[in-house]
C-alpha positions in Angstrom: -8.7 -14.8 23.2 -9.6 -14.9 26.9 -8.1 -12.2 29.2 -7.3 -12.6 32.8 -8.9 -10.6 35.7 -6.5 -11.0 38.6 -6.2 -14.7 39.3 -9.6 -15.6 37.8 -11.1 -16.0 34.4 -12.5 -13.2 32.3 -16.2 -12.6 32.5 -18.2 -14.8 30.1 -19.7 -11.6 28.5 -16.3 -10.2 27.9 -15.1 -13.4 26.3 -18.2 -13.5 24.1 -17.7 -9.9 23.0 -14.1 -10.7 22.1 -15.1 -13.7 20.1 -17.8 -11.7 18.2 -15.3 -8.9 17.5 -12.7 -11.5 16.3 -15.1 -13.1 13.8 -16.4 -9.7 12.7 -12.8 -8.7 11.9 -12.3 -12.0 10.2 -15.3 -11.4 7.9 -14.0 -7.9 7.2 -10.6 -9.2 6.3 -12.2 -11.7 3.9 -13.8 -8.7 2.1 -10.7 -6.5 1.9 -7.5 -8.5 2.3 -8.4 -11.4 0.0 -10.3 -9.5 -2.8 -7.3 -9.6 -5.2 -6.1 -13.1 -4.6 -9.8 -14.2 -4.6 -10.3 -13.2 -8.2 -7.2 -15.0 -9.5 -9.3 -18.1 -10.5 -10.8 -16.0 -13.3 -7.6 -16.0 -15.3 -4.7 -17.8 -13.6 -5.5 -21.4 -14.5 -6.3 -20.4 -18.1 -3.0 -18.7 -18.6 -1.0 -21.4 -16.9 -2.5 -24.1 -19.1 -2.0 -22.0 -22.2 1.7 -21.8 -21.5 1.9 -25.5 -20.6 1.2 -26.4 -24.2 -2.4 -27.6 -24.0 -4.7 -29.7 -21.8 -2.7 -32.9 -21.5 -3.0 -34.9 -18.3 0.6 -34.1 -17.4 0.0 -30.4 -17.9 -3.2 -30.3 -15.9 -1.8 -32.3 -12.9 1.4 -30.3 -13.0 -0.2 -26.9 -13.1 -2.7 -27.7 -10.3 0.3 -29.1 -8.2 2.3 -25.9 -8.8 -0.7 -23.8 -7.8 -1.2 -25.7 -4.6 2.4 -25.5 -3.5 2.7 -21.8 -4.5 -0.3 -21.0 -2.3 1.0 -23.2 0.5 4.6 -22.0 0.6 4.3 -18.4 -0.4 1.0 -17.4 1.2 0.5 -19.8 4.1 4.0 -20.5 5.3 5.8 -17.3 4.2 3.2 -14.6 4.8 0.8 -15.9 7.5 3.5 -17.8 9.3 6.6 -15.6 9.0 6.3 -12.2 7.5 3.3 -11.2 9.7 5.5 -11.6 12.7 7.5 -8.5 11.6 4.8 -5.9 12.4 5.5 -2.3 13.1 3.3 -1.6 16.2 0.6 -3.7 14.5 1.0 -2.2 11.0 2.4 -3.9 7.9 3.4 -3.1 4.4 6.6 -2.2 2.6 7.1 1.2 4.1 6.1 0.1 7.6 8.7 -2.7 7.2 11.3 -0.2 5.9 10.7 2.0 9.0 11.0 -1.0 11.3 14.3 -2.0 9.6 15.7 1.5 10.0 14.7 1.5 13.6 16.3 -2.0 14.1 19.6 -0.7 12.7 19.5 2.4 14.8 20.5 4.6 11.9 19.3 5.7 8.5 20.5 3.1 6.1 20.6 4.0 2.4 20.3 0.4 1.3 17.2 -0.1 3.4 15.7 3.2 2.1 16.3 2.1 -1.5 14.7 -1.3 -0.9 11.6 0.4 0.7 11.3 3.0 -2.0 11.6 0.3 -4.8 8.9 -1.9 -3.1 6.6 1.1 -2.7 7.1 2.2 -6.2 6.4 -1.2 -7.7 3.2 -1.3 -5.7 1.7 1.5 -7.9 2.4 -0.5 -11.0 0.5 -3.4 -9.5 -2.3 -1.0 -8.4 -2.8 -0.1 -12.1 -2.9 -3.7 -13.4 -5.1 -5.3 -10.8 -8.4 -3.4 -11.5 -7.9 -3.7 -15.2 -7.3 -7.4 -15.3 -9.8 -8.3 -12.7 -12.8 -6.4 -14.1 -11.9 -7.2 -17.7 -11.7 -10.9 -16.9 -15.2 -10.6 -15.5 -16.7 -8.8 -18.5 -15.0 -11.3 -20.9 -17.2 -13.9 -19.3 -20.1 -12.2 -21.2 -18.8 -13.8 -24.4 -19.4 -17.3 -22.9 -23.0 -16.6 -21.7 -25.3 -19.3 -22.8 -27.1 -18.4 -26.0 -26.3 -14.7 -26.2 -22.5 -14.8 -25.7 -21.5 -13.8 -29.2 -23.8 -10.7 -29.0 -22.1 -9.5 -25.8 -18.5 -10.3 -26.8 -17.8 -7.0 -28.5 -18.9 -5.1 -25.4 -16.6 -6.7 -22.9 -13.9 -4.0 -23.2 -16.3 -1.0 -23.1 -18.2 -2.6 -20.2 -15.0 -2.9 -18.2 -14.2 0.7 -18.9 -17.6 1.9 -17.8 -17.4 -0.1 -14.5 -13.9 1.1 -13.7 -14.7 4.7 -14.5 -17.7 4.6 -12.2 -15.6 3.0 -9.5 -13.0 5.8 -9.6 -15.7 8.5 -9.7 -17.3 7.4 -6.5 -14.0 7.4 -4.5 -14.5 11.0 -3.4 -17.7 10.1 -1.6 -15.9 7.5 0.6 -16.4 3.7 0.7 -17.6 3.3 4.3 -21.2 2.5 3.2 -20.1 0.2 0.4 -17.4 -1.4 2.6 -20.0 -2.9 5.0 -21.0 -5.3 2.2 -17.5 -6.3 1.2 -17.1 -9.0 3.7 -20.4 -10.8 3.2 -20.3 -10.5 -0.6 -16.7 -11.9 -0.8 -17.6 -14.7 1.7 -20.4 -15.7 -0.7 -17.9 -15.5 -3.6 -15.5 -17.8 -1.9 -18.3 -20.3 -1.1 -19.4 -20.2 -4.7 -15.8 -20.9 -5.8 -15.7 -23.9 -3.5 -19.1 -25.3 -4.7 -18.2 -24.9 -8.3 -15.0 -26.8 -7.7 -16.6 -29.6 -5.8 -19.1 -30.2 -8.7 -16.2 -31.3 -10.9 -13.9 -32.9 -8.3 -16.7 -35.4 -7.7 -16.7 -36.2 -11.5 -12.9 -36.6 -11.7 -11.6 -37.3 -8.1 -8.2 -38.4 -9.5 -7.4 -34.7 -9.7 -6.7 -34.9 -5.9 -3.4 -36.7 -6.8 -2.2 -33.3 -8.1 -1.6 -32.2 -4.5 1.6 -34.3 -4.6 4.7 -32.2 -5.5 5.9 -34.9 -7.9 3.6 -33.7 -10.6 4.9 -30.1 -10.3 8.5 -31.3 -10.5 7.7 -33.5 -13.5 6.1 -30.7 -15.4 9.0 -28.4 -14.9 11.6 -31.1 -15.7 9.9 -32.0 -18.9 9.5 -28.5 -20.2 13.0 -27.1 -19.5 13.1 -23.3 -20.2 9.3 -23.3 -20.9 8.9 -24.4 -17.3 9.9 -20.9 -16.2 7.2 -19.4 -18.5 4.7 -21.7 -16.8 5.9 -20.6 -13.4 5.3 -17.0 -14.4 1.7 -17.8 -15.2 1.2 -19.9 -12.0 2.4 -17.0 -10.0 -0.8 -15.2 -10.9 -2.5 -17.3 -8.2 -0.5 -15.5 -5.4 -0.8 -12.0 -6.6 -2.5 -10.2 -3.7 -0.5 -12.1 -1.1 1.2 -8.8 0.0 -2.2 -7.6 1.1 -2.2 -10.1 4.0 0.8 -8.1 5.4 -0.2 -4.6 4.2 -3.7 -4.7 5.8 -2.5 -6.2 9.1 -3.1 -2.9 10.9 -6.8 -2.8 9.9 -7.7 -6.3 11.1 -4.9 -7.9 13.1 -2.9 -11.0 12.6 -5.4 -13.5 14.1 -8.4 -12.5 11.9 -6.3 -12.4 8.7 -4.8 -15.8 9.5 -8.2 -17.3 10.3 -9.7 -15.8 7.1 -7.0 -17.3 5.0 -6.8 -20.8 6.6 -10.6 -21.3 7.1 -12.1 -19.5 4.1 -9.8 -18.2 1.3 -7.2 -21.0 1.0 -9.6 -24.0 1.1 -12.1 -22.4 -1.2 -9.5 -21.3 -3.7 -7.9 -24.7 -3.8 -11.2 -26.5 -4.3 -11.9 -24.2 -7.2 -8.5 -24.8 -8.8 -8.9 -28.5 -8.3 -12.3 -28.3 -9.9 -11.0 -26.4 -12.9 -8.4 -29.1 -13.3 -11.0 -31.8 -13.1 -13.1 -30.1 -15.7 -10.2 -29.9 -18.1 -9.4 -33.5 -17.6 -13.0 -34.5 -18.6 -13.3 -31.8 -21.3 -9.9 -30.6 -22.7 -11.6 -27.8 -24.7 -12.5 -26.1 -21.4 -8.9 -25.1 -21.1 -9.6 -22.0 -23.1 -11.6 -20.6 -20.2 -12.0 -23.1 -17.4 -13.6 -20.9 -14.8 -16.5 -19.6 -16.9 -17.0 -23.1 -18.5 -17.5 -24.6 -15.0 -20.5 -22.4 -14.2 -23.8 -24.2 -14.8 -26.0 -22.6 -17.4 -29.0 -22.4 -15.0 -27.1 -20.0 -12.6 -24.7 -18.4 -15.1 -26.1 -14.8 -14.9 -26.4 -14.7 -11.0 -22.8 -16.0 -10.8 -21.7 -13.3 -13.4 -23.2 -10.6 -11.2 -21.3 -12.0 -8.2 -18.1 -12.2 -10.4 -18.4 -8.5 -11.3 -19.0 -7.6 -7.6 -16.0 -9.6 -6.5 -13.7 -7.9 -9.1 -15.0 -4.4 -8.1 -14.2 -5.2 -4.5 -10.8 -6.4 -5.4 -10.2 -3.2 -7.4 -11.5 -1.1 -4.5 -9.1 -2.8 -2.1 -6.1 -2.0 -4.3 -7.2 1.6 -4.8 -7.6 2.1 -1.0 -4.2 0.5 -0.6 -2.7 3.1 -3.0 -4.2 5.9 -1.0 -2.8 4.5 2.2 0.6 3.9 0.7 0.7 7.6 -0.5 -0.2 8.8 2.9 2.6 6.8 4.5 5.1 8.0 1.8 4.1 11.6 2.4 4.4 11.4 6.1 7.8 9.7 5.8 9.0 12.5 3.6 9.4 10.4 0.4 6.9 12.5 -1.5 5.8 16.2 -1.3 2.7 17.1 0.7 -0.3 15.7 -1.1 -3.9 16.8 -0.7 -5.5 14.0 1.4 -9.2 14.2 2.3 -10.9 12.3 5.0 -14.2 10.7 3.9 -15.2 9.5 7.4 -15.2 11.4 10.7 -14.9 8.1 12.7 -12.8 5.7 10.6 -9.2 6.8 10.3 -8.4 4.6 7.3 -11.1 6.2 5.1 -9.2 8.7 3.0 -9.3 10.0 -0.5 -6.3 11.2 -2.5 -7.5 13.1 -5.6 -4.2 13.1 -7.4 -3.6 9.4 -7.0 -7.2 8.6 -7.9 -6.8 10.6 -11.1 -3.5 8.9 -11.9 -5.0 5.4 -11.3 -8.1 6.1 -13.4 -6.1 7.4 -16.4 -3.6 4.6 -16.1 -6.1 1.8 -15.8 -8.2 3.1 -18.7 -5.1 3.4 -20.8 -4.1 -0.2 -20.0 -7.5 -1.4 -21.2 -7.2 0.4 -24.5 -3.6 -0.8 -25.0 -3.8 -4.4 -23.9 -7.5 -5.1 -24.8 -7.7 -8.6 -23.2 -7.1 -10.2 -19.9 -4.6 -12.6 -21.5 -2.5 -9.7 -22.7 -2.7 -8.0 -19.3 -1.6 -11.3 -17.6 1.7 -10.9 -19.4 2.2 -7.6 -17.6 1.1 -8.9 -14.3 3.3 -10.5 -11.7 6.8 -8.9 -12.1 6.0 -6.0 -9.8 4.6 -8.4 -7.2 7.5 -10.8 -7.3 10.0 -7.9 -7.0 8.1 -6.6 -4.0 8.2 -10.0 -2.4 12.0 -10.1 -2.9 12.2 -6.7 -1.2 10.0 -8.0 1.7 12.3 -11.0 2.3 15.5 -8.8 2.2 14.0 -6.4 4.8 12.9 -9.3 6.8 16.5 -10.4 7.0 17.4 -7.0 8.6 14.6 -7.4 11.1 15.6 -10.9 12.1 19.3 -10.1 12.3 19.2 -6.7 14.2 15.7 -6.5 15.8 15.1 -10.1 16.8 18.9 -10.4 17.5 19.1 -13.8 15.6 22.5 -15.0 14.7 23.7 -14.6 11.1 23.3 -18.4 10.5 19.7 -18.4 11.8 18.8 -15.3 9.9 20.1 -16.8 6.6 18.4 -20.1 7.3 15.1 -18.2 7.7 15.4 -16.0 4.7 17.3 -18.0 2.0 14.7 -20.7 1.2 12.0 -18.0 0.6 14.5 -15.8 -1.2 15.3 -18.6 -3.6 11.6 -19.3 -4.3 10.9 -15.6 -4.9 14.0 -15.3 -7.2 12.8 -18.3 -9.2 9.4 -16.7 -9.7 11.0 -13.3 -10.4 13.2 -15.0 -13.1 10.1 -16.6 -14.6 8.4 -13.2 -14.8 11.5 -11.5 -16.3 10.9 -13.6 -19.4 7.6 -11.7 -19.9 9.0 -8.2 -19.8 8.8 -7.8 -23.6 5.2 -9.1 -23.7 4.0 -6.4 -21.2 6.0 -6.8 -18.0 7.8 -3.6 -18.9 4.8 -1.6 -17.9 4.9 -2.0 -14.1 8.7 -1.6 -14.3 8.3 1.7 -16.2 5.7 2.9 -13.7 7.9 1.8 -10.7 10.9 3.5 -12.3 9.1 6.7 -12.7 7.9 6.7 -9.1 11.5 5.9 -7.9 12.7 8.9 -10.0 10.2 11.2 -8.4 11.1 10.0 -4.9 14.8 10.3 -5.5 14.4 13.8 -7.0 12.3 14.9 -4.0 14.7 13.5 -1.4 17.7 15.0 -3.1 16.1 18.4 -3.6 14.9 18.5 0.0 18.4 17.7 1.2 19.9 20.4 -0.9 17.3 22.9 0.3 18.0 21.9 3.9 21.7 22.3 3.5 21.2 25.8 1.9 18.8 26.8 4.7 21.3 25.7 7.3 24.2 27.6 5.7 22.0 30.8 5.3 20.5 30.6 8.7 21.7 31.4 12.2 21.3 29.1 15.3 18.1 29.9 17.2 20.1 30.2 20.4 22.3 33.0 18.9 19.2 34.8 17.7 17.6 34.7 21.2 20.8 36.2 22.7 20.7 39.0 20.2 17.0 39.7 20.9 17.7 39.8 24.6 20.5 42.3 24.1 18.6 44.5 21.6 14.9 43.9 22.1 12.7 44.9 19.1 9.3 46.5 19.2 6.7 44.2 20.8 3.1 43.6 19.7 0.5 41.7 21.6 -0.5 38.1 20.9 1.3 34.9 20.0 3.2 34.0 16.9 3.7 30.4 15.9 6.6 29.8 13.4 6.6 26.4 11.6 10.0 25.0 10.8 11.5 21.7 9.9 14.8 22.5 11.7 14.1 23.3 15.3 17.7 24.4 16.2 17.8 27.1 13.5 15.9 30.5 13.4 12.9 30.0 11.2 13.0 31.9 7.9 9.5 33.4 8.6 10.8 34.7 12.0 13.8 36.3 10.4 11.7 38.0 7.7 9.3 39.3 10.3 12.1 40.9 12.2 13.8 42.2 9.1 10.8 43.7 7.3 8.2 44.3 9.9 10.7 45.0 12.7 8.4 43.6 15.4 8.2 40.6 17.7 5.1 39.2 19.4 4.8 39.0 23.1 4.9 35.2 23.0 6.6 33.1 20.3 6.4 29.4 19.6 8.9 27.5 17.4 6.8 24.6 16.1 8.3 21.4 14.5 6.4 18.4 13.2 8.3 15.1 13.3 7.3 11.8 11.8 8.1 8.8 13.9 9.2 5.4 12.5 6.0 3.8 13.9 2.5 4.0 12.6 0.9 5.9 15.4 2.2 7.9 18.4 0.5 7.6 21.8 -1.3 10.8 22.9 0.9 11.2 25.9 4.0 11.3 23.6 2.4 13.5 21.0 3.5 16.9 22.1 6.7 18.1 23.8 7.0 21.7 25.1 10.5 23.1 25.9 10.7 26.7 27.3 13.5 28.7 25.6 13.0 31.8 27.7 10.3 34.1 29.1 8.8 34.7 25.6 10.0 31.8 23.5 9.0 28.1 23.6 9.8 25.2 21.3 6.9 22.8 20.6 7.6 19.4 19.0 4.6 17.5 17.5 5.1 13.9 16.7 3.0 11.9 14.3 3.1 8.4 13.1 3.4 7.6 9.4 -0.2 6.5 9.4 -1.5 9.7 10.9 -2.5 13.0 9.5 -1.0 16.0 11.4 -3.6 18.2 13.2 -1.8 21.2 14.6 -4.8 22.9 16.4 -5.5 19.6 18.2 -1.8 19.2 19.1 -1.6 22.8 20.4 -4.6 22.0 22.6 -2.5 19.3 24.2 0.3 21.8 24.6 -2.0 24.1 26.4 -2.8 21.3 28.9 0.9 21.0 29.5 1.0 24.7 30.6 1.8 26.5 27.3 -0.1 29.8 27.6 -1.7 31.5 24.5 -5.0 32.6 23.2 -5.8 30.9 19.9 -7.9 33.9 18.8 -4.9 36.2 19.2 -2.5 33.7 17.6 -0.9 33.9 14.1 0.8 31.1 12.2 3.8 32.2 10.2 4.8 30.0 7.3 7.9 30.4 5.2 7.1 29.9 1.5 10.2 29.3 -0.6 10.2 30.2 -4.3 12.7 27.7 -5.8 14.7 28.5 -8.9 16.9 26.2 -10.9 20.6 26.8 -10.4 23.8 25.8 -12.1 25.6 24.6 -9.1 26.8 21.1 -8.3 23.4 20.0 -6.9 21.2 18.3 -9.5 21.1 18.3 -13.3 18.9 21.1 -14.8 16.1 18.7 -15.8 16.0 17.3 -12.3 15.9 20.9 -10.8 12.9 21.6 -12.9 11.2 18.3 -11.8 11.8 19.2 -8.2 10.4 22.7 -8.7 7.3 21.2 -10.3 6.8 18.9 -7.3 7.3 21.9 -4.9 4.8 24.1 -6.7 2.2 21.3 -6.8 2.6 20.3 -3.2 -0.5 20.7 -1.0 -0.9 23.9 0.8 0.6 23.5 4.4 -2.4 25.3 5.8 -4.7 22.5 4.5 -2.2 19.7 5.2 -1.6 20.6 8.8 -5.3 21.6 9.3 -4.5 25.1 10.4 -7.3 27.7 10.5 -6.7 29.6 7.2 -7.7 33.0 8.7 -4.8 32.9 11.1 -2.0 32.2 8.6 0.7 34.6 7.5 3.0 33.5 4.6 6.4 35.1 4.1 8.3 34.2 1.0 12.0 33.9 0.0 13.8 32.8 -3.2 16.3 30.0 -3.2 18.1 28.1 -5.9 18.8 24.3 -6.1 
């Protein structure tokens, strides 16, 4: 982490500041990135032992061995060692990887788009289950509280509902203040996990033998088809691994890798070994090994910490859903959605009311429907495993066409991890009837929405193109027969810069006037997360009174047209913002009977169009300077 200054070493102060920043980011990553995977000890071991037919020595050693090798191969080797290399200008996540793969191919691939859309859609199913299972697992620990457990047992479900409702209600206020405590609280949580595990490892040190893969192989071989069910439960320990890649842009590769290797991985493994040691000495603890390993003297302080850890894990998933929605909107996969910033200084602090409401209703419905963490565990995992398969397939595209690896090398890289992921996916498919159908239904509904939106937008674009005239032809006509001029500047927003904007044509047709200066403004989303300021705005003169302005935004950025126009002015574009009007074309879409989409899909697209965020708010345009001109069109 030491930078060079000419031929000499960096100043000691600079190196010290870099180290302090590195460790601060590492602490932050512990709080945000590992919140989900850090709460898996609450339920993963319990579920795996339940499916392994009891607390026999073979089952305990085999489950602990499977947990260790799952964490080592999937999280450590695959994600921290391999997947995190495929960053999109520092950003990660399914949609960032999809955009990177599209860029690597140099064209828009339908297969890559489908993979990215499926991965993003499945994430929402996971985002619903994670808060429900995490918080409910914590409140279920009330039933095991020394002395008063039976009194609290009936209130576990209502308590989880109250905690989660409160969490969703505070989202609109932002999480910056609360986020400062995420890292320290989660670090304490991991240290407590390690200490609890060490207490029982000392009592049964033979559990360390479970680190050998032989016990995992023996358990699977002896159980046949049941081994796949056990694998499905063991996979619960790696749910949340995608966060290492998805949150890479917030913290960087180095801090996340350090957080995993130095804190999360060793502390988690010590706790799982400790749970195994406890069950070896007391087989009855298999019913709830985590809560049974908490000493009675500190049970309530640990319970408070458990609740805080599950709230932090839920918050990380909710924030991830907000970020995913922003990316999908910018990439054109979803209609414009009202996105509010909750911090003036932190770009990632956003609040999406529609998604927050969707998650709150969905999570509370899950609590009522499944009623226990064991039932929720049956629904957990399939969305995550499917997303991991998508990640590996997209990684193949990156290795083959971006890193320019040979076909043999790309397959050698991908196939081992693809086989592991497919085995885990197969084990989770067996649980579809028990609850695994839920994230698939949610993911399928999201895919349907995205497919309908993309298809409807394409149909509208084709109709607009067939009904419009090229901008160059219009400029020639205006030059030959000039209309009446009025002072000021008109800015016409359009998605197709080579065609005459609908609002411009309506202004000429109905008002029969043209402003002194006219700007054709187009907003483009790049296939990278952020666009450098010097590449943000491009101004192309089209004549003495017309200019084309192209504003480029990354898929992690929110468009700000007034700020972009300020950059255009610095490039020589002349206009007075107080004498400028923004003309927006508002289309009233009607269902048609043409060859486009089925009638039900037409109506769904129209619903999405009508509920899209106002472009004035989305592009942060001063509302007092906007003129909307409507037109009817059928799909």
